[in-house]
DOTI-216036 format. One record per residue: residue in three letters; x, z, y of N, C-alpha, C in turn. Coordinates in steps of 0.2 Angstrom, whole numbers, padded with zeros to 4 digits, always signed. Each point is the difference from the previous one (the first is absolute). Layout:
ALAXZYXZYXZY ...
//
This chain:
MET+0065-0112-0137-0003+0005+0007-0007-0002+0000 SER-0003+0007+0000-0008-0001+0001-0002-0002+0008 LYS-0006-0003+0000-0002-0003+0006-0002+0007+0005 GLU+0002-0001+0006-0002+0006+0004-0007+0001+0001 LEU-0003+0005+0000-0007+0002+0000-0002-0002+0007 GLU-0006-0004+0000-0004-0002+0007-0005+0003+0000 TYR-0002+0003+0006-0006+0005+0001-0002+0000+0008 LYS-0006+0002+0001-0002+0001+0007-0002+0007+0001 ILE+0001+0003+0006-0004+0006+0000-0005+0000+0006 LEU-0006+0000-0001-0005+0000+0004-0002+0006+0003 ARG+0000+0000+0007-0001+0006+0004-0005-0001+0005 VAL-0005-0002-0003-0007-0001+0005-0003+0005+0003 PHE+0002+0006-0003-0003+0007+0004+0005+0005-0002 GLY-0002+0006-0001+0005+0006-0003+0003-0001-0005 PRO-0003+0000-0006+0004+0000-0006+0002-0007-0002 SER+0006-0001-0003+0002-0006-0002-0002-0003-0007 ILE+0000-0008+0000-0001-0003-0007+0005-0004-0002 TYR+0002+0001-0006+0006-0005-0003-0004-0005-0003 HIS+0003-0006+0001-0003-0006-0003+0006-0004-0002 SER-0001-0001-0007+0006-0005-0002-0003-0004-0006 THR+0003-0004-0004-0001-0004-0005+0005+0002-0006 MET-0004+0001-0005+0003+0002-0007+0004-0007-0003 ASN+0006+0002-0003+0003-0006-0004-0003-0002-0006 GLU+0002-0005-0004-0003-0003-0006+0001+0006-0006 GLU+0005+0003-0001+0001+0004-0003-0005+0006-0001 MET+0000+0002+0007-0005+0006+0001-0007-0002-0002 MET-0002-0006+0002-0006-0003-0001-0002+0000-0007 ASP+0005-0003-0005+0000+0000-0008-0001+0007-0002 THR+0003+0006+0002-0001+0006-0002-0007+0002+0001 LEU-0002-0001+0006-0007+0002+0002-0006-0004-0004 ARG+0001-0006-0001-0004-0004-0004-0001+0003-0007 ASP+0005+0002-0003+0001+0003-0006-0004+0007+0000 ILE+0002+0004+0005-0005+0006+0000-0007-0001+0002 ALA-0002-0004+0004-0007-0002+0000-0003-0002-0007 ARG+0003-0005-0003-0003-0002-0007-0001+0006-0004 THR+0005+0004-0001+0000+0005-0005-0005+0006+0002 SER-0001+0001+0006-0004+0005+0004-0008-0001-0001 ARG-0002-0007+0001-0007-0002+0000-0003+0003-0004 ASP+0001+0001-0007-0004+0003-0005+0004+0006-0003 ASP+0006+0002+0001+0003+0006-0002+0001+0005+0005 GLY-0001-0001+0006+0000+0004+0005-0005+0005+0001 LYS+0001+0007+0002-0006+0005+0000-0004-0002+0006 ASP-0007+0000+0000-0005-0001+0005+0002+0005+0005 MET+0000-0003+0007+0002+0004+0006-0004+0001+0005 ARG-0006-0003-0001-0006+0000+0005-0001+0007+0002 SER-0001+0004-0004-0002+0007+0003+0004+0004+0004 ASN+0006-0003+0000+0007+0003+0005+0001-0005+0005 LEU-0005-0006+0001+0003-0004+0006-0007-0001+0004 ALA+0002-0003+0006-0005-0001+0005-0003-0007-0001 GLY+0003-0005-0004-0003-0006+0000-0006-0002-0004 ASN-0005-0003+0003-0005-0002-0004+0001-0007-0004 ILE+0004+0001-0004+0004-0005-0005-0002+0001-0007 ASP-0002-0004-0005-0002+0002-0006+0006+0001-0004 ARG+0005-0003+0000+0005+0000-0003+0007+0003+0004 GLU+0001+0007-0002+0007+0002+0004+0003+0005-0006 ARG+0006-0003-0001+0003+0004-0006+0007+0002+0002 SER+0001+0005-0004+0008+0003+0001+0005-0004-0004 TRP+0005-0001+0003+0005-0004-0003+0002+0002-0007 ALA-0001-0004-0006+0002+0001-0006+0005-0005-0003 THR+0007+0002+0000+0005-0004-0002+0006+0004-0003 SER+0004-0003-0003+0006+0003-0003+0004+0004+0006 GLN+0004+0005-0002+0005+0004+0004+0005-0005+0003 GLU+0002-0005-0004+0004-0005+0002-0002-0004+0006 ILE-0005-0002+0000-0004-0004+0006-0002+0004+0006 LYS-0001+0007-0002-0001+0004+0006+0007+0000+0004 ASP+0005+0002-0004+0007+0001+0003+0002-0006+0004 THR-0002-0007-0003+0002-0006+0003-0004+0001+0006 PHE-0006+0000+0000-0004+0000+0007+0003+0005+0005 TYR+0001+0005-0002+0004+0006+0005+0006-0003+0003 TYR+0004-0003-0004+0006-0003+0002-0001-0006+0005 GLN-0005-0004-0002-0002-0005+0005-0004+0002+0007 LEU-0003+0005+0000-0003+0003+0005+0004+0004+0005 ARG+0005+0002-0002+0004+0005+0004+0003-0003+0006 PRO+0002-0007+0000+0003-0002+0006-0006-0001+0006 HIS-0006+0000-0002-0006-0001+0004+0000+0008+0004 VAL-0001+0004-0004+0000+0007+0002+0006+0002+0005 ARG+0006-0002-0003+0005+0002+0004+0000-0003+0007 ALA-0001-0007+0001-0001-0003+0006-0005+0002+0005 PHE-0006+0003-0003-0005+0003+0003+0002+0006+0003 THR+0004+0005-0004+0001+0005+0002+0006+0000+0004 LYS+0005-0004+0000+0005+0000+0005-0002-0003+0007 SER-0005-0004+0000-0002-0002+0007-0005+0006+0003 GLU-0003+0003-0005-0004+0006+0004+0003+0006+0002 ASN+0006+0001-0003+0005+0005+0001+0003-0002+0007 ALA+0002-0007+0000+0004-0002+0007-0005+0001+0006 ARG-0007-0001-0002-0004-0001+0006-0001+0008+0002 PHE-0001+0005-0004-0001+0006+0002+0007+0003+0003 GLN+0006-0001-0003+0005+0002+0003+0003-0003+0006 HIS-0004-0005+0002+0002-0004+0007-0003+0005+0005 ASN-0005+0004-0001-0004+0005+0004+0004+0006+0000 LEU+0004+0003-0004+0004+0006+0000+0004+0001+0005 LEU+0000+0005+0004+0005+0003+0005+0007+0000-0005 ARG+0000+0004-0006+0006+0001-0004-0001-0005-0006 LYS+0006-0003+0000+0000-0005-0006+0003+0004-0007 PRO-0003-0002-0006+0002+0003-0005+0007+0000-0001 LYS+0003+0006-0003+0007+0000-0001+0002-0005-0006 GLN-0005+0001-0005+0002-0004-0007-0003-0007+0000 VAL+0003-0006+0000-0003-0005-0001-0001-0002-0007 GLN-0006-0002-0001-0003-0001-0007+0003-0007-0003 ASP+0001+0001-0007+0001-0006-0004-0005-0002-0002 TYR-0003-0005+0001-0006-0002-0002+0000-0004-0006 ASP+0007-0002-0003+0000-0002-0007-0001+0005-0005 LYS+0001+0007+0003-0001+0006-0005-0008+0002+0001 LEU-0004-0003+0003-0007+0002+0000-0004-0001-0006 ASN-0004+0006-0002-0004-0001-0005-0007+0004+0002 PHE-0005-0002-0005-0007+0003+0002-0004+0001-0006 SER-0005+0004+0000-0005+0001-0005-0007-0002+0002 PHE-0004-0002-0005-0007-0002+0001-0004+0006+0001 ALA-0004+0001+0006-0005+0005+0001-0005-0002-0004 THR-0002-0005-0002-0006-0002-0003+0002-0006-0004 ASP+0001+0000-0007+0001-0006-0004-0003-0007+0002 PRO+0003-0005-0001-0002-0006+0003-0006-0002-0005 TRP-0006-0004+0003-0006-0001-0002-0002-0008+0002 ILE-0003-0004-0004-0002-0007+0001-0006+0000+0001 ASN-0002-0005+0006-0007-0001+0001-0001-0007-0002 TYR-0005-0002-0004-0002-0007-0001-0006+0000+0003 GLN+0000-0004+0006-0006+0000+0005-0003-0007+0000 LYS-0007+0001-0001-0004-0006-0001-0005+0000+0007 ALA-0004-0006+0000-0004-0001+0006-0005+0006+0000 ASN+0000+0001+0007-0004+0005+0004+0002+0008-0001 GLU+0006+0001-0004+0002+0006+0000+0005+0002+0005 PHE+0001+0006+0002+0004+0002+0006+0002+0006+0000 ASN+0005+0003+0004+0002+0006+0001-0002+0003+0008 PRO-0004+0005-0001-0002+0003+0007+0006+0002+0004 ILE-0001+0003+0006+0005+0003+0004+0002+0006-0004 HIS+0007+0002-0001+0002+0006-0003+0008-0001+0001 ALA+0004+0006-0002+0006+0001+0001+0003+0003-0006 HIS+0007+0001-0002+0002+0002-0005+0004+0007+0000 ASN+0003+0002-0005+0004+0006+0000+0008-0003-0001 GLY+0005+0005+0001+0007-0001+0000+0003-0003+0006 ASN+0006-0003+0001+0003-0002+0005-0002-0007+0002 TYR+0001-0005-0004-0002-0007+0001-0005-0002-0006 SER-0003-0005+0002-0004-0003-0004+0001-0008+0000 SER-0003-0003-0005+0003-0007-0001-0006-0004-0004 VAL+0000-0006+0003-0004-0006-0004+0005-0005-0002 LEU+0000-0003-0006+0004-0005-0003-0006-0005-0002 TYR+0001-0006+0002-0005-0007-0002+0003-0003-0004 ILE-0003+0001-0006+0003-0003-0007-0004-0007+0000 ASP-0006-0001+0001-0003-0007-0001-0006+0000+0006 VAL+0000-0004+0005-0005-0001+0005-0001-0006+0000 PRO-0005-0004-0003-0003-0006+0001-0001-0002+0007 GLU+0003-0007+0002+0000-0003+0006-0008+0000+0002 VAL-0004-0001-0003-0008-0001+0001-0002+0006+0003 ILE+0003+0006+0000-0003+0006+0004+0002-0001+0007 ALA+0007-0002+0002+0002+0000+0006-0004-0006+0004 LYS-0002-0005-0004-0003-0007+0003-0008+0003+0003 GLU-0001+0005-0004-0008+0003+0002-0001+0000+0008 ASN+0006+0004+0002+0000+0000+0008+0000-0005+0005 ASP+0001-0006-0003-0001-0006+0004-0006-0002+0000 GLU-0004+0002-0005-0008-0002+0000-0005+0006+0002 ALA+0003+0005+0002-0004+0006+0003-0003-0002+0007 LEU-0006+0001+0000-0003+0000+0008+0000+0006+0003 THR+0005+0003+0002+0001+0005+0005+0007+0000+0003 ASN+0000+0004+0005+0006+0000+0004+0005+0005-0002 ILE-0002+0005-0006+0005+0004-0003+0000-0002-0007 THR+0003-0003-0003+0001-0002-0007+0004+0005-0003 CYS-0003+0003-0006+0004+0005-0004+0000+0000-0008 ARG-0003-0006-0002-0001-0001-0007+0006+0001-0004 GLY+0000+0004-0005+0006+0002-0004+0006+0002+0004 GLN+0000+0003+0007+0006+0002+0002+0000+0008+0000 ILE+0006+0001+0001+0000+0007+0001+0002+0003+0007 GLU-0004+0005+0002+0000+0003+0007+0003+0006+0001 PHE+0005+0001+0004+0002+0008+0002-0002+0002+0006 ILE-0002+0006+0001-0004+0004+0006+0003+0005+0002 PHE+0002+0000+0006+0004+0005+0003-0002+0001+0007 GLY-0003+0006+0003-0003+0000+0007-0006-0003+0000 THR-0001-0002+0007-0006-0003+0003+0001-0006+0004 ASP-0005-0005-0001+0001-0005+0005-0001+0001+0007 GLN+0004-0003+0004-0001+0001+0007+0003-0006+0004 LEU+0000+0000+0006+0003-0006+0004+0008+0000-0002 GLY+0002-0005-0002+0007-0001-0001+0003+0003-0006 VAL-0005+0004-0005+0002+0003-0006-0004-0002-0005 ASN+0002-0003-0006-0003-0002-0005+0000+0006-0006 GLY-0005+0003-0002+0001+0005-0005+0000-0001-0006 THR+0000-0007-0002+0000-0002-0008+0005-0006+0000 HIS+0001-0002-0006+0005-0005+0000-0002-0003-0007 LYS-0001-0006-0002-0003-0003-0006+0006-0005-0003 ILE+0001+0001-0006+0005-0006-0004-0004-0004-0005 VAL+0002-0006+0000-0004-0004-0005+0006-0001-0006 PRO-0002+0004-0006+0006+0000-0003+0001-0006-0006 LYS+0006-0001-0001+0002-0005-0005+0003+0002-0006 THR+0001-0004-0005+0003+0003-0007+0007+0001+0003 GLY+0002+0005-0003+0008+0002+0001+0000+0005+0006 ASP-0004+0001+0003+0000+0004+0007+0002+0007-0003 ILE+0004+0003+0003+0000+0009+0000-0001+0003+0007 LEU-0005+0004+0000+0001+0005+0006+0002+0007-0001 LEU+0003+0003+0004+0000+0007+0000-0001+0003+0006 PHE-0003+0006+0000-0003+0004+0006-0001+0007-0001 ASP+0000+0002+0006-0002+0009+0000-0006+0001-0004 ALA+0000+0004-0005-0006+0002-0005-0006+0002+0004 LYS+0002+0002+0006-0006+0004+0004-0004-0006+0004 LEU+0004-0006+0001-0003-0005+0003-0006-0003-0003 LYS-0007+0001+0003-0006-0002-0003+0000-0007+0000 HIS-0003-0003-0006-0001-0008-0001-0006+0000-0003 CYS-0001-0007-0001-0007-0002-0004+0002-0008-0002 VAL-0004-0001-0006+0001-0007-0002-0007-0003+0000 TYR+0000-0006+0003-0007-0003+0001-0001-0005-0007 PRO-0007+0000-0001-0001-0004-0006+0000-0007+0001 PHE+0000-0005-0005+0001-0007+0001-0006-0003-0005 ARG-0002-0005+0001-0006-0003-0004+0002-0005-0006 SER+0006-0003+0000+0001-0005-0004+0000+0002-0008 ASN-0002-0003-0005+0000+0001-0007+0007+0001-0003 THR+0004+0005+0003+0007+0000-0004+0002+0007+0000 GLU+0006+0001-0001+0003+0008-0001+0006+0001+0005 ARG+0002+0004+0003+0005+0002+0003+0003+0007-0003 ILE+0007-0001-0002+0003+0006-0003+0005+0002+0004 SER+0000+0006+0001+0005+0004+0004+0001+0007-0003 MET+0007+0003+0002+0002+0006-0003+0001+0005+0007 SER-0001+0006-0001+0000+0005+0005+0003+0006-0002 PHE+0004+0004+0003+0003+0006-0001+0002+0003+0006 ASN+0001+0007-0001+0002+0004+0005+0007+0004-0001 VAL+0004-0001+0005+0007+0002+0000+0000+0009+0002 GLY+0003+0003-0005+0000+0007+0002+0008+0002+0002 ASN+0003+0004-0003+0007+0002+0004+0005-0005-0001 ILE+0003+0000+0006+0005-0005+0002+0007+0005+0001 ASN+0005-0002-0004+0007+0004+0001+0006-0005-0001 PHE+0005+0003+0002+0006-0003-0001+0005+0002-0004 ASP+0003-0003-0006+0004+0003-0005+0006+0002+0004 GLU+0004+0005-0002+0007+0003+0002+0005-0004-0003 
//
């Protein structure tokens, strides 16, 4: 029997953020995709907001793409189920049909791309298209997180991803930062603005992103 998926739903403001850890099989698939896409993937910089020198479309076999989809689907299912339950809780009339989430499928609104981020590169504040967006962290050297321990500021942000919603006011924080680790997977509303701060260490961080388009349930 497969291990039950563990995840957190962060609701620090309006939209939700799904935060989980990928298993080793999924990480092996992603490492393979990142390795082949580094040189063989299409240059995606003109289509993306990132100030990153190497951003590549995924370049791998259809078999590996199918494997990735199969490994990703439980995460998309879990997030969709949680979001639907949240919205339905506020409905005066409950839906007549109970969805079978084992039958949930989805399509990519934008094919995955891989970011090979180096020192001083960053992503400015931006949003995506589709229903959900995602970041999957394939390799995050620990030295990046340690930079925050040495930063002489009361708002450390080196190498972090920050989500922005609303404005700061008394009792309300309009942003939320996450210090990513290797193996993390984030899913969030594609319209939720976010940015990625630069780091200074002489190293490389590898992540994959994509946008989820249509979500449907097989009959």
